[in-house]
C-alpha positions as CSV (number, residue, x, y, z in Angstrom):
1,X,4.9,10.4,-14.8
2,X,1.5,11.5,-13.4
3,X,0.2,14.7,-14.9
4,X,-2.6,15.2,-12.5
5,X,-1.8,17.5,-9.6
6,X,-2.1,15.8,-6.2
7,X,-3.9,17.5,-3.4
8,X,-1.8,18.1,-0.3
9,X,-3.4,15.1,1.6
10,X,-2.7,12.9,-1.4
11,X,0.9,14.1,-1.5
12,X,1.2,13.1,2.2
13,X,-0.3,9.7,1.4
14,X,2.2,9.2,-1.5
15,X,5.1,10.1,0.8
16,X,3.9,7.6,3.4
17,X,3.5,4.9,0.8
18,X,7.0,5.6,-0.6
19,X,8.4,5.4,2.9
20,X,6.6,2.0,3.5
21,X,8.0,0.6,0.3
22,X,11.6,1.5,1.2
23,X,11.6,1.3,5.0
24,X,14.8,-0.1,6.5
25,X,14.6,-1.3,10.0
26,X,17.9,-3.1,10.2
27,X,19.2,-0.4,12.7
28,X,16.1,-0.7,15.0
29,X,15.5,-2.9,18.0
30,X,12.7,-5.4,17.8
31,X,9.5,-3.7,19.2
32,X,9.0,-6.4,21.8
33,X,12.4,-5.7,23.4
34,X,13.3,-2.7,25.6
35,X,16.8,-1.3,25.8
36,X,17.9,-0.7,29.5
37,X,21.1,0.4,31.0
38,X,22.9,-1.6,33.7
39,X,24.6,0.2,36.7
40,X,27.9,0.0,34.9
41,X,26.4,1.7,31.8
42,X,26.3,-1.3,29.4
43,X,23.2,-2.0,27.4
44,X,20.8,-4.7,28.3
45,X,17.7,-5.7,26.3
46,X,14.7,-7.0,28.1
47,X,11.8,-8.9,26.3
48,X,8.6,-7.2,27.3
49,X,6.4,-10.4,27.5
50,X,8.7,-13.0,29.0
51,X,11.2,-10.8,30.9
52,X,14.1,-12.6,29.1
53,X,17.3,-10.4,29.0
54,X,20.2,-10.3,26.7
55,X,23.3,-8.2,26.0
56,X,22.8,-8.6,22.2
57,X,20.4,-6.2,20.5
58,X,17.5,-8.2,19.0
59,X,17.1,-6.7,15.5
60,X,13.7,-5.9,14.2
61,X,12.4,-8.2,11.5
62,X,12.4,-6.6,8.1
63,X,8.7,-6.1,7.3
64,X,7.2,-6.9,4.0
65,X,7.1,-3.7,2.0
66,X,3.8,-1.9,1.6
67,X,0.8,-1.3,3.8
68,X,-3.0,-0.9,3.6
69,X,-4.3,2.3,2.0
70,X,-7.7,2.7,3.6
71,X,-9.4,5.9,2.8
72,X,-13.0,7.0,2.3
73,X,-14.5,6.6,-1.2
74,X,-13.7,9.3,-3.6
75,X,-10.5,10.6,-2.0
76,X,-8.3,9.4,-4.8
77,X,-6.8,6.0,-3.8
78,X,-6.5,5.0,-7.4
79,X,-4.6,8.2,-8.3
80,X,-2.4,7.8,-5.2
81,X,-1.5,4.2,-6.2
82,X,-0.8,5.2,-9.8
83,X,1.4,8.0,-8.5
84,X,3.3,5.5,-6.3
85,X,3.9,3.2,-9.2
86,X,5.0,6.0,-11.4
87,X,7.4,7.3,-8.8
88,X,9.3,4.1,-8.8
89,X,9.9,3.2,-12.4
90,X,11.9,0.0,-13.1
91,X,14.9,0.6,-15.4
92,X,14.3,-0.7,-18.9
93,X,16.8,-3.6,-19.3
94,X,16.3,-3.6,-23.1
95,X,16.3,-0.1,-24.6
96,X,15.0,-1.5,-27.9
97,X,11.5,-1.9,-26.3
98,X,9.1,0.8,-27.1
99,X,8.2,3.5,-24.6
100,X,4.5,3.7,-23.9
101,X,2.6,6.3,-22.0
102,X,-0.9,6.3,-20.8
103,X,-3.1,9.1,-22.1
104,X,-6.6,9.6,-20.7
105,X,-8.1,10.2,-24.2
106,X,-6.0,7.9,-26.4
107,X,-5.2,5.4,-23.7
108,X,-1.7,3.9,-24.4
109,X,0.4,6.0,-26.8
110,X,3.8,5.1,-28.2
111,X,6.5,7.7,-27.9
112,X,9.7,7.6,-30.0
113,X,12.9,7.9,-28.0
114,X,15.1,10.8,-29.0
């Protein structure tokens, strides 16, 4: 959990990064193919570069999750990245492990589970 309040632009960046991490393109057509309609109304997919045509929808390749966060210096890239990591915690497979929390003054602090 991040205690620092994000500015509105940082919140938008966090939303974008979360979307990039979880993007599902399995329902989309590959970007190099265009969907057309034949005179009888059926779908035809045409490859933009080669002109090749097919009746089967070419699925978009699943991209690697993530992206490039390129902002000016001092806008909070570190905070945005920490907020992204904190927004997607991994479940603890072993509840006997201790819970640790980062504190700006004390650094990592152990918290008892209740």
